[in-house]
VEXSE-371569 format. One record per residue (C-alpha): x, y, z. Coordinates in steps of 0.25 Angstrom, whole numbers, padded with zeros to 4 digits, always signed. Example, Ala and Ser with C-alpha at 12.3 -4.5 7.8 and 13.67 -1.06 7.14 Angstrom:
<atoms>
+0049-0018+0031 +0055-0004+0029 
</atoms>
This chain:
<atoms>
-0094-0443+0039 -0083-0452+0037 -0070-0451+0033 -0063-0454+0019 -0052-0466+0024 -0037-0462+0018 -0033-0470+0007 -0020-0481+0011 -0007-0476+0009 +0004-0484+0011 +0014-0481+0023 +0026-0478+0015 +0027-0476+0000 +0037-0487-0007 +0052-0479-0010 +0054-0470-0022 +0064-0482-0026 +0055-0491-0028 +0046-0486-0034 +0055-0479-0045 +0060-0493-0046 +0046-0498-0047 +0044-0488-0059 +0054-0489-0067 +0054-0505-0067 +0038-0506-0070 +0041-0500-0083 +0055-0507-0086 +0047-0521-0081 +0037-0518-0091 +0046-0518-0102 +0053-0529-0099 +0040-0539-0098 +0036-0532-0111 +0052-0535-0119 +0050-0550-0112 +0037-0552-0115 +0040-0548-0128 +0052-0557-0129 +0046-0568-0124 +0033-0568-0133 +0043-0565-0146 +0031-0557-0153 +0033-0544-0158 +0020-0541-0153 +0025-0532-0140 +0014-0524-0139 +0004-0534-0137 +0014-0543-0129 +0016-0529-0120 +0001-0527-0118 -0001-0545-0114 +0010-0541-0103 +0002-0529-0100 -0009-0533-0097 -0006-0547-0089 +0003-0536-0081 -0009-0529-0077 -0020-0541-0074 -0009-0547-0066 -0006-0533-0059 -0023-0533-0055 -0024-0546-0051 -0009-0543-0043 -0015-0529-0039 -0029-0530-0035 -0031-0538-0024 -0019-0530-0016 -0027-0518-0020 -0041-0523-0012 -0033-0527-0001 -0028-0512+0001 -0042-0507-0002 -0044-0518+0011 -0033-0512+0020 -0037-0498+0017 -0052-0501+0021 -0046-0509+0032 -0036-0496+0038 -0047-0486+0037 -0060-0496+0044 -0048-0496+0057 -0048-0481+0056 
</atoms>
């Protein structure tokens, strides 16, 4: 009977102050980005501009985070096989 490998867990969690700052700064950066884009584009269609910014940010996030996820999964498999 094979044993189910443990999931990867970080050695230590990020400090509470860092996590709190990220949770607060994230939405504020989105608002600032929406305001900046609407000022640069000089349109009254802030909703459409906001959706465009969100779509571009999503694509960039997927492109940047997918390789990191794949690397983490590979390291989890390597760690599980070395046990």
